[in-house]
C-alpha positions as a Python dict, from the first residue, in 0.01 Angstrom:
ca = {
    (1, 'M'): (0, 0, 0),
    (2, 'K'): (-278, 258, -23),
    (3, 'I'): (-209, 629, 21),
    (4, 'V'): (-447, 854, 217),
    (5, 'S'): (-480, 1209, 341),
    (6, 'V'): (-507, 1275, 714),
    (7, 'A'): (-879, 1347, 678),
    (8, 'Q'): (-933, 1024, 487),
    (9, 'M'): (-750, 825, 755),
    (10, 'K'): (-965, 978, 1027),
    (11, 'A'): (-1279, 893, 829),
    (12, 'I'): (-1157, 535, 781),
    (13, 'E'): (-1086, 491, 1151),
    (14, 'Q'): (-1424, 638, 1242),
    (15, 'A'): (-1603, 405, 999),
    (16, 'A'): (-1408, 105, 1130),
    (17, 'N'): (-1494, 202, 1488),
    (18, 'Q'): (-1860, 218, 1397),
    (19, 'A'): (-1827, -121, 1230),
    (20, 'S'): (-1727, -283, 1563),
    (21, 'I'): (-1346, -244, 1553),
    (22, 'S'): (-1290, -6, 1842),
    (23, 'Y'): (-1030, 269, 1853),
    (24, 'E'): (-876, 85, 2148),
    (25, 'T'): (-843, -233, 1943),
    (26, 'M'): (-688, -41, 1654),
    (27, 'M'): (-430, 112, 1889),
    (28, 'I'): (-346, -225, 2044),
    (29, 'N'): (-302, -373, 1698),
    (30, 'A'): (-89, -78, 1587),
    (31, 'G'): (145, -94, 1887),
    (32, 'S'): (169, -472, 1870),
    (33, 'G'): (247, -447, 1499),
    (34, 'V'): (528, -201, 1566),
    (35, 'A'): (677, -434, 1828),
    (36, 'E'): (653, -734, 1595),
    (37, 'W'): (822, -545, 1309),
    (38, 'V'): (1103, -428, 1537),
    (39, 'Y'): (1149, -779, 1675),
    (40, 'K'): (1168, -935, 1328),
    (41, 'H'): (1379, -677, 1147),
    (42, 'L'): (1612, -501, 1392),
    (43, 'D'): (1888, -582, 1635),
    (44, 'T'): (1745, -496, 1976),
    (45, 'A'): (2036, -626, 2181),
    (46, 'R'): (2126, -273, 2295),
    (47, 'G'): (1773, -195, 2400),
    (48, 'V'): (1474, 5, 2278),
    (49, 'V'): (1395, 362, 2379),
    (50, 'G'): (1059, 525, 2308),
    (51, 'L'): (992, 899, 2279),
    (52, 'V'): (628, 925, 2382),
    (53, 'G'): (391, 1212, 2311),
    (54, 'S'): (39, 1268, 2441),
    (55, 'G'): (-142, 1152, 2126),
    (56, 'N'): (-236, 824, 1964),
    (57, 'N'): (107, 748, 1825),
    (58, 'G'): (245, 798, 2175),
    (59, 'G'): (-2, 530, 2279),
    (60, 'D'): (112, 306, 1993),
    (61, 'T'): (470, 352, 2113),
    (62, 'L'): (384, 262, 2472),
    (63, 'I'): (208, -56, 2359),
    (64, 'A'): (507, -148, 2142),
    (65, 'L'): (743, -96, 2437),
    (66, 'T'): (515, -308, 2657),
    (67, 'R'): (515, -595, 2406),
    (68, 'L'): (893, -579, 2372),
    (69, 'C'): (934, -565, 2749),
    (70, 'E'): (718, -877, 2776),
    (71, 'R'): (963, -1050, 2540),
    (72, 'G'): (1244, -967, 2779),
    (73, 'F'): (1402, -674, 2598),
    (74, 'R'): (1543, -376, 2787),
    (75, 'T'): (1322, -72, 2721),
    (76, 'L'): (1276, 286, 2841),
    (77, 'A'): (997, 536, 2775),
    (78, 'F'): (1071, 910, 2776),
    (79, 'T'): (755, 1120, 2777),
    (80, 'V'): (767, 1460, 2607),
    (81, 'K'): (413, 1555, 2711),
    (82, 'P'): (210, 1449, 3016),
    (83, 'R'): (-5, 1132, 2994),
    (84, 'D'): (-192, 1167, 3322),
    (85, 'K'): (-382, 865, 3460),
    (86, 'D'): (-299, 666, 3149),
    (87, 'P'): (-366, 290, 3167),
    (88, 'L'): (-108, 239, 2893),
    (89, 'I'): (158, 385, 3124),
    (90, 'D'): (37, 155, 3403),
    (91, 'A'): (44, -151, 3177),
    (92, 'Y'): (395, -70, 3061),
    (93, 'Q'): (525, -17, 3415),
    (94, 'N'): (357, -339, 3531),
    (95, 'T'): (575, -532, 3283),
    (96, 'G'): (887, -374, 3433),
    (97, 'G'): (911, -76, 3200),
    (98, 'V'): (1054, 254, 3319),
    (99, 'V'): (895, 591, 3236),
    (100, 'I'): (1096, 915, 3255),
    (101, 'D'): (942, 1262, 3214),
    (102, 'L'): (1146, 1488, 2987),
    (103, 'A'): (945, 1791, 3097),
    (104, 'D'): (1195, 1783, 3381),
    (105, 'Q'): (1497, 1932, 3204),
    (106, 'D'): (1734, 1744, 3434),
    (107, 'N'): (1623, 1422, 3269),
    (108, 'L'): (1766, 1530, 2933),
    (109, 'S'): (2109, 1436, 3062),
    (110, 'Y'): (1968, 1093, 3144),
    (111, 'L'): (1841, 1060, 2786),
    (112, 'N'): (2187, 1154, 2657),
    (113, 'A'): (2345, 892, 2878),
    (114, 'T'): (2091, 628, 2773),
    (115, 'L'): (2143, 668, 2398),
    (116, 'T'): (2408, 428, 2272),
    (117, 'H'): (2528, 322, 1927),
    (118, 'G'): (2309, 55, 1773),
    (119, 'M'): (2006, 88, 1999),
    (120, 'V'): (1652, 129, 1862),
    (121, 'L'): (1471, 460, 1911),
    (122, 'L'): (1093, 472, 1856),
    (123, 'D'): (976, 823, 1765),
    (124, 'G'): (619, 862, 1888),
    (125, 'M'): (626, 1228, 1992),
    (126, 'L'): (387, 1380, 1736),
    (127, 'G'): (136, 1219, 1504),
    (128, 'T'): (-53, 1278, 1183),
    (129, 'G'): (-259, 1562, 1329),
    (130, 'F'): (42, 1790, 1364),
    (131, 'H'): (51, 2117, 1168),
    (132, 'L'): (338, 2362, 1144),
    (133, 'P'): (475, 2566, 1304),
    (134, 'L'): (623, 2384, 1600),
    (135, 'R'): (618, 2617, 1901),
    (136, 'G'): (686, 2656, 2269),
    (137, 'P'): (847, 2415, 2513),
    (138, 'L'): (803, 2116, 2281),
    (139, 'M'): (1005, 2289, 2009),
    (140, 'A'): (1289, 2353, 2255),
    (141, 'L'): (1271, 1996, 2383),
    (142, 'M'): (1270, 1842, 2036),
    (143, 'T'): (1568, 2060, 1941),
    (144, 'Q'): (1765, 1913, 2230),
    (145, 'I'): (1648, 1559, 2153),
    (146, 'R'): (1754, 1596, 1789),
    (147, 'S'): (2096, 1717, 1898),
    (148, 'A'): (2134, 1421, 2132),
    (149, 'V'): (2039, 1171, 1860),
    (150, 'Q'): (2274, 1332, 1608),
    (151, 'N'): (2557, 1275, 1852),
    (152, 'H'): (2488, 900, 1821),
    (153, 'P'): (2460, 847, 1443),
    (154, 'K'): (2432, 468, 1459),
    (155, 'I'): (2104, 474, 1651),
    (156, 'Q'): (1824, 302, 1457),
    (157, 'V'): (1543, 561, 1446),
    (158, 'I'): (1195, 422, 1377),
    (159, 'A'): (911, 668, 1323),
    (160, 'V'): (576, 547, 1455),
    (161, 'D'): (323, 633, 1180),
    (162, 'C'): (524, 941, 1077),
    (163, 'P'): (837, 1132, 1178),
    (164, 'S'): (740, 1376, 1452),
    (165, 'G'): (705, 1729, 1319),
    (166, 'V'): (596, 1633, 968),
    (167, 'D'): (275, 1764, 814),
    (168, 'C'): (130, 1439, 684),
    (169, 'D'): (-75, 1612, 414),
    (170, 'S'): (176, 1853, 262),
    (171, 'G'): (507, 1688, 349),
    (172, 'E'): (641, 2006, 509),
    (173, 'S'): (841, 1954, 824),
    (174, 'A'): (986, 2126, 1127),
    (175, 'T'): (1363, 2155, 1141),
    (176, 'Q'): (1354, 1961, 1469),
    (177, 'C'): (1239, 1639, 1300),
    (178, 'L'): (1438, 1325, 1361),
    (179, 'K'): (1546, 1157, 1038),
    (180, 'A'): (1412, 802, 1050),
    (181, 'H'): (1564, 491, 899),
    (182, 'H'): (1216, 339, 877),
    (183, 'T'): (861, 467, 916),
    (184, 'L'): (596, 218, 1027),
    (185, 'T'): (273, 366, 893),
    (186, 'M'): (-65, 249, 1020),
    (187, 'A'): (-312, 92, 772),
    (188, 'A'): (-206, 318, 483),
    (189, 'A'): (77, 552, 385),
    (190, 'K'): (2, 915, 462),
    (191, 'Q'): (30, 1127, 149),
    (192, 'G'): (271, 1380, 300),
    (193, 'L'): (530, 1107, 339),
    (194, 'L'): (546, 1089, -41),
    (195, 'H'): (646, 1455, -75),
    (196, 'E'): (970, 1628, 13),
    (197, 'P'): (1115, 1701, 260),
    (198, 'A'): (909, 1446, 455),
    (199, 'N'): (1004, 1158, 226),
    (200, 'N'): (1371, 1216, 296),
    (201, 'L'): (1297, 1212, 669),
    (202, 'A'): (1080, 899, 661),
    (203, 'G'): (1337, 648, 536),
    (204, 'K'): (1181, 324, 416),
    (205, 'I'): (805, 309, 462),
    (206, 'H'): (643, -11, 590),
    (207, 'L'): (278, -92, 651),
    (208, 'V'): (145, -198, 991),
    (209, 'D'): (-187, -383, 994),
    (210, 'I'): (-426, -239, 1253),
    (211, 'G'): (-690, -505, 1199),
    (212, 'I'): (-950, -315, 997),
    (213, 'G'): (-915, -510, 673),
    (214, 'A'): (-918, -351, 329),
    (215, 'I'): (-957, 23, 379),
    (216, 'E'): (-1152, 63, 54),
    (217, 'Q'): (-1458, -75, 234),
    (218, 'Y'): (-1471, 234, 452),
    (219, 'I'): (-1418, 506, 193),
    (220, 'S'): (-1555, 574, -153),
    (221, 'D'): (-1269, 793, -274),
    (222, 'P'): (-1026, 629, -521),
    (223, 'L'): (-695, 598, -341),
    (224, 'P'): (-344, 621, -486),
    (225, 'V'): (-119, 321, -431),
    (226, 'L'): (244, 308, -319),
    (227, 'I'): (442, 42, -506),
    (228, 'D'): (592, -217, -275),
    (229, 'H'): (773, -545, -322),
    (230, 'D'): (457, -755, -313),
    (231, 'L'): (280, -549, -578),
    (232, 'A'): (580, -547, -812),
    (233, 'S'): (640, -919, -764),
    (234, 'S'): (277, -1001, -839),
    (235, 'L'): (296, -818, -1173),
    (236, 'L'): (611, -973, -1317),
    (237, 'P'): (535, -1219, -1599),
    (238, 'R'): (587, -1586, -1522),
    (239, 'R'): (825, -1773, -1749),
    (240, 'P'): (720, -2127, -1841),
    (241, 'E'): (1006, -2374, -1854),
    (242, 'T'): (892, -2479, -2201),
    (243, 'G'): (898, -2121, -2331),
    (244, 'H'): (1104, -2003, -2627),
    (245, 'K'): (1189, -1665, -2774),
    (246, 'G'): (850, -1644, -2941),
    (247, 'T'): (680, -1707, -2607),
    (248, 'F'): (846, -1401, -2459),
    (249, 'G'): (761, -1161, -2738),
    (250, 'T'): (929, -931, -2987),
    (251, 'C'): (1005, -568, -2913),
    (252, 'L'): (1075, -326, -3198),
    (253, 'V'): (1303, -49, -3068),
    (254, 'V'): (1330, 252, -3298),
    (255, 'A'): (1620, 440, -3143),
    (256, 'G'): (1947, 619, -3199),
    (257, 'T'): (2095, 859, -3452),
    (258, 'R'): (2456, 940, -3526),
    (259, 'H'): (2478, 1185, -3232),
    (260, 'Y'): (2297, 956, -2985),
    (261, 'T'): (2432, 607, -3039),
    (262, 'G'): (2408, 493, -2677),
    (263, 'A'): (2031, 532, -2655),
    (264, 'A'): (1977, 241, -2895),
    (265, 'F'): (2212, 19, -2697),
    (266, 'L'): (2063, 101, -2356),
    (267, 'A'): (1700, 66, -2463),
    (268, 'G'): (1759, -249, -2667),
    (269, 'K'): (1966, -424, -2404),
    (270, 'A'): (1723, -326, -2127),
    (271, 'A'): (1435, -484, -2321),
    (272, 'Y'): (1633, -808, -2328),
    (273, 'R'): (1721, -775, -1958),
    (274, 'A'): (1348, -742, -1884),
    (275, 'G'): (1287, -1082, -2039),
    (276, 'C'): (1188, -1002, -2397),
    (277, 'G'): (1248, -1292, -2635),
    (278, 'L'): (1366, -1092, -2937),
    (279, 'V'): (1463, -728, -2979),
    (280, 'N'): (1465, -572, -3325),
    (281, 'V'): (1659, -245, -3321),
    (282, 'A'): (1562, -14, -3606),
    (283, 'T'): (1815, 261, -3656),
    (284, 'V'): (2038, 442, -3905),
    (285, 'P'): (2345, 267, -4057),
    (286, 'E'): (2604, 450, -3846),
    (287, 'V'): (2444, 339, -3519),
    (288, 'R'): (2419, -19, -3635),
    (289, 'E'): (2784, -22, -3737),
    (290, 'S'): (2885, 121, -3400),
    (291, 'L'): (2679, -118, -3187),
    (292, 'S'): (2652, -446, -3372),
    (293, 'G'): (2960, -584, -3195),
    (294, 'R'): (2824, -488, -2853),
    (295, 'L'): (2452, -560, -2883),
    (296, 'I'): (2505, -897, -3045),
    (297, 'E'): (2168, -1039, -2934),
    (298, 'A'): (1966, -790, -3138),
    (299, 'V'): (1843, -819, -3492),
    (300, 'W'): (1882, -498, -3691),
    (301, 'T'): (1660, -307, -3928),
    (302, 'I'): (1840, -33, -4118),
    (303, 'L'): (1649, 292, -4170),
    (304, 'P'): (1740, 554, -4429),
    (305, 'E'): (1892, 874, -4292),
    (306, 'K'): (1805, 1230, -4386),
    (307, 'D'): (1939, 1557, -4240),
    (308, 'H'): (2099, 1364, -3951),
    (309, 'G'): (1759, 1214, -3863),
    (310, 'Y'): (1520, 951, -3995),
    (311, 'N'): (1393, 970, -4351),
    (312, 'P'): (1011, 959, -4331),
    (313, 'S'): (1018, 684, -4594),
    (314, 'G'): (1157, 459, -4321),
    (315, 'A'): (802, 416, -4194),
    (316, 'D'): (728, 208, -4504),
    (317, 'I'): (1021, -21, -4419),
    (318, 'L'): (898, -61, -4061),
    (319, 'Q'): (540, -149, -4154),
    (320, 'Q'): (620, -514, -4224),
    (321, 'Y'): (804, -544, -3890),
    (322, 'I'): (535, -369, -3692),
    (323, 'E'): (291, -635, -3811),
    (324, 'K'): (513, -901, -3650),
    (325, 'T'): (604, -724, -3326),
    (326, 'D'): (447, -733, -2982),
    (327, 'S'): (557, -391, -2855),
    (328, 'L'): (702, -73, -2998),
    (329, 'V'): (959, 165, -2844),
    (330, 'L'): (989, 513, -2994),
    (331, 'G'): (1198, 818, -2913),
    (332, 'P'): (1531, 738, -2746),
    (333, 'G'): (1816, 916, -2919),
    (334, 'W'): (1611, 1053, -3208),
    (335, 'G'): (1704, 1418, -3198),
    (336, 'L'): (1465, 1703, -3272),
    (337, 'Q'): (1521, 1753, -3644),
    (338, 'A'): (1210, 1852, -3838),
    (339, 'V'): (1247, 1541, -4049),
    (340, 'N'): (1198, 1326, -3738),
    (341, 'Q'): (862, 1483, -3673),
    (342, 'E'): (759, 1389, -4028),
    (343, 'F'): (888, 1036, -3954),
    (344, 'M'): (679, 1025, -3634),
    (345, 'I'): (367, 1135, -3822),
    (346, 'S'): (426, 868, -4083),
    (347, 'L'): (470, 602, -3814),
    (348, 'M'): (154, 708, -3633),
    (349, 'S'): (-43, 659, -3953),
    (350, 'I'): (54, 290, -3974),
    (351, 'M'): (61, 189, -3606),
    (352, 'P'): (-225, -50, -3518),
    (353, 'N'): (-456, 80, -3248),
    (354, 'D'): (-386, -228, -3036),
    (355, 'M'): (-4, -202, -3056),
    (356, 'P'): (148, -165, -2706),
    (357, 'T'): (375, 138, -2745),
    (358, 'I'): (609, 339, -2527),
    (359, 'I'): (725, 686, -2629),
    (360, 'D'): (1010, 862, -2451),
    (361, 'A'): (1278, 1128, -2480),
    (362, 'D'): (1287, 1321, -2808),
    (363, 'G'): (978, 1136, -2922),
    (364, 'L'): (779, 1321, -2657),
    (365, 'K'): (901, 1661, -2768),
    (366, 'L'): (818, 1574, -3127),
    (367, 'L'): (467, 1469, -3022),
    (368, 'A'): (411, 1813, -2874),
    (369, 'G'): (426, 1964, -3223),
    (370, 'I'): (165, 1729, -3372),
    (371, 'D'): (-198, 1845, -3361),
    (372, 'H'): (-416, 1624, -3140),
    (373, 'W'): (-143, 1363, -3119),
    (374, 'W'): (-328, 1186, -2836),
    (375, 'Q'): (-598, 1088, -3083),
    (376, 'K'): (-338, 918, -3304),
    (377, 'V'): (-148, 695, -3061),
    (378, 'P'): (-252, 336, -2979),
    (379, 'D'): (-476, 257, -2685),
    (380, 'Q'): (-200, 84, -2486),
    (381, 'T'): (44, 376, -2499),
    (382, 'V'): (291, 461, -2222),
    (383, 'L'): (458, 804, -2207),
    (384, 'T'): (761, 849, -1981),
    (385, 'P'): (841, 1223, -1959),
    (386, 'H'): (1072, 1389, -1714),
    (387, 'P'): (948, 1732, -1597),
    (388, 'G'): (1116, 1916, -1886),
    (389, 'E'): (952, 1690, -2144),
    (390, 'M'): (622, 1721, -1960),
    (391, 'A'): (655, 2097, -1991),
    (392, 'H'): (687, 2061, -2370),
    (393, 'L'): (377, 1841, -2382),
    (394, 'T'): (156, 2056, -2158),
    (395, 'G'): (279, 2414, -2190),
    (396, 'L'): (319, 2430, -1812),
    (397, 'S'): (644, 2538, -1651),
    (398, 'K'): (866, 2281, -1483),
    (399, 'D'): (805, 2456, -1151),
    (400, 'E'): (428, 2421, -1192),
    (401, 'I'): (468, 2053, -1274),
    (402, 'Q'): (701, 1980, -985),
    (403, 'A'): (477, 2163, -739),
    (404, 'N'): (175, 1954, -841),
    (405, 'R'): (316, 1627, -973),
    (406, 'W'): (24, 1405, -874),
    (407, 'E'): (-246, 1640, -1001),
    (408, 'V'): (-68, 1717, -1330),
    (409, 'A'): (5, 1353, -1410),
    (410, 'S'): (-351, 1246, -1330),
    (411, 'K'): (-511, 1527, -1529),
    (412, 'Y'): (-317, 1462, -1849),
    (413, 'A'): (-331, 1083, -1830),
    (414, 'R'): (-710, 1120, -1836),
    (415, 'E'): (-715, 1384, -2108),
    (416, 'W'): (-474, 1199, -2336),
    (417, 'G'): (-597, 847, -2265),
    (418, 'V'): (-245, 718, -2194),
    (419, 'T'): (-50, 563, -1909),
    (420, 'L'): (172, 851, -1798),
    (421, 'V'): (498, 796, -1610),
    (422, 'L'): (613, 1132, -1472),
    (423, 'K'): (974, 1058, -1387),
    (424, 'G'): (1178, 1197, -1102),
    (425, 'A'): (1216, 1130, -733),
    (426, 'L'): (898, 944, -631),
    (427, 'T'): (792, 878, -990),
    (428, 'V'): (418, 914, -1053),
    (429, 'I'): (233, 662, -1272),
    (430, 'A'): (-112, 784, -1375),
    (431, 'M'): (-366, 584, -1571),
    (432, 'P'): (-642, 708, -1804),
    (433, 'N'): (-909, 568, -1569),
    (434, 'G'): (-788, 791, -1284),
    (435, 'E'): (-583, 529, -1102),
    (436, 'M'): (-252, 658, -968),
    (437, 'V'): (54, 471, -841),
    (438, 'I'): (358, 624, -671),
    (439, 'S'): (709, 482, -660),
    (440, 'P'): (871, 504, -315),
    (441, 'I'): (1219, 530, -468),
    (442, 'S'): (1422, 848, -455),
    (443, 'D'): (1790, 789, -532),
    (444, 'S'): (2022, 1034, -704),
    (445, 'A'): (2201, 740, -869),
    (446, 'L'): (1912, 733, -1116),
    (447, 'G'): (1980, 1091, -1222),
    (448, 'T'): (2228, 1018, -1498),
    (449, 'A'): (2222, 1044, -1876),
    (450, 'G'): (2074, 733, -2036),
    (451, 'S'): (1890, 622, -1723),
    (452, 'G'): (1559, 701, -1892),
    (453, 'D'): (1656, 492, -2196),
    (454, 'V'): (1703, 194, -1964),
    (455, 'L'): (1356, 248, -1813),
    (456, 'T'): (1205, 275, -2160),
    (457, 'G'): (1363, -51, -2268),
    (458, 'V'): (1247, -231, -1955),
    (459, 'I'): (887, -121, -2006),
    (460, 'G'): (905, -207, -2376),
    (461, 'G'): (1037, -554, -2290),
    (462, 'L'): (756, -612, -2042),
    (463, 'L'): (495, -495, -2291),
    (464, 'A'): (633, -745, -2544),
    (465, 'Q'): (567, -1027, -2296),
    (466, 'G'): (197, -952, -2295),
    (467, 'M'): (170, -721, -1996),
    (468, 'N'): (-67, -428, -2033),
    (469, 'A'): (41, -64, -2019),
    (470, 'R'): (-51, -20, -1652),
    (471, 'D'): (131, -327, -1521),
    (472, 'S'): (435, -275, -1743),
    (473, 'A'): (473, 83, -1624),
    (474, 'I'): (442, -9, -1255),
    (475, 'A'): (677, -308, -1274),
    (476, 'G'): (920, -124, -1502),
    (477, 'V'): (947, 176, -1272),
    (478, 'W'): (1004, -53, -974),
    (479, 'L'): (1273, -263, -1143),
    (480, 'H'): (1450, 44, -1280),
    (481, 'G'): (1446, 207, -937),
    (482, 'R'): (1568, -105, -761),
    (483, 'A'): (1846, -142, -1017),
    (484, 'G'): (1952, 215, -941),
    (485, 'I'): (1966, 133, -572),
    (486, 'Q'): (2163, -185, -645),
    (487, 'A'): (2413, 14, -855),
    (488, 'H'): (2441, 276, -580),
    (489, 'Q'): (2512, 10, -320),
    (490, 'S'): (2761, -167, -545),
    (491, 'H'): (2963, 152, -591),
    (492, 'G'): (2912, 269, -236),
    (493, 'D'): (2815, 615, -356),
    (494, 'P'): (2568, 747, -618),
    (495, 'T'): (2814, 991, -774),
    (496, 'S'): (2979, 752, -1016),
    (497, 'V'): (2677, 543, -1118),
    (498, 'T'): (2613, 544, -1493),
    (499, 'A'): (2322, 420, -1702),
    (500, 'L'): (2529, 115, -1791),
    (501, 'D'): (2563, 35, -1420),
    (502, 'I'): (2185, 55, -1382),
    (503, 'L'): (2143, -170, -1686),
    (504, 'D'): (2387, -425, -1544),
    (505, 'A'): (2204, -421, -1207),
    (506, 'L'): (1869, -519, -1362),
    (507, 'P'): (1919, -896, -1318),
    (508, 'A'): (1973, -851, -944),
    (509, 'A'): (1670, -622, -921),
    (510, 'I'): (1454, -881, -1098),
    (511, 'R'): (1587, -1165, -883),
    (512, 'D'): (1523, -974, -560),
    (513, 'T'): (1173, -872, -672),
    (514, 'K'): (1080, -1233, -748),
    (515, 'R'): (1218, -1349, -413),
    (516, 'P'): (952, -1372, -137),
    (517, 'V'): (995, -1141, 160),
}
């Protein structure tokens, strides 16, 4: 799913109109697509109510109501702004639809009486052209509508293109916005929906085809992409029935010190969960002794310890294994001892330039102290910083990074020549060629110690199976996020989810991603 600004979407629609797909046809396709999605995915037995504004998404909503009315469903349209002499109103009424004007304050009581638990509410009051602040009679009306909907919490709210009152460029929103369960976005996701607070208001985002084909044909700008099920599924490696452990690759995981034992377990096990054929965990003796009875699938390489970290001479031991491995994981549970930076420098001197490598956690902070480190890492390198680690790498503050996540990730992925995964709600994946991919997942269940080690292991396991840095990062972020959601749902609440729960949910996330939708 492509991501566009409001100006880009207008330019795309204008170009499509000039190329013989009229605005009227686009609107008909949009409204029909909304109706079809509602019909296929929601229980409409209690009826469908539309909140209809004066703009294009109000028109989309009227067409959707008309199509649903034609199928025999009970529908009502409540207009929040006049639509004088509107053929869409006439068409809807000719199918038996009823239109009620909420400009008449007396009709608000009728809206309250109409809303019932379980019914579907289409929000088509305001569209992508809205800019804050919300003022005047509409603000007062939307305040009352929001109060009425909140009194019926089981209503299924569906935003048509965007939740009304959201700035679709910045993601800022009016307090009167209705929180949607789903947003049906036309042709492409609007970029504001991928920023807070709009993302929290949008619910799950789904694409509606408006009949204009691939939008890249109408615009020269490179467009970010929102990961969806189809994209993630298309990237996952196929497993031949005749495959063996060698077919599915070897991942060398250098992880864990005496104070951070769990990192080696989580990263190593996650690499296996992702489908890697063999995981070689290189670590200090104490970690191996602690984990060998739990991570029984792994082979172990023992590294010499120094000052509670890795002895730099361990790089010489690893050289023979690096020559036989398909991917390399560095950083989880290392610690920040000076000796570990020497170890990292020694490793970088022997790593082949074509070795798929992922660096995370303490490894990132150690990189920050190495001059021109980006010139010393392999071509297929993935970095997975959270904002604090990104601050170490860039010298920017966390606030600066969080305020400009897309721009910061893109800038440094280009400068460093790496695939950069900037973790957090709506994780950003930026490639050295300027391509950018956004995860739609924002779940607090993922915010737990060790969660990043699981992600690192998943990406390392995918790299070992022959996937490139780009595809491994995209698929890994998706699987990790879906596993977090699975763990959240299993527990019924995100509070108690641990990294081990996320790890254990990976098989279900992989199964669901492979399953057609």
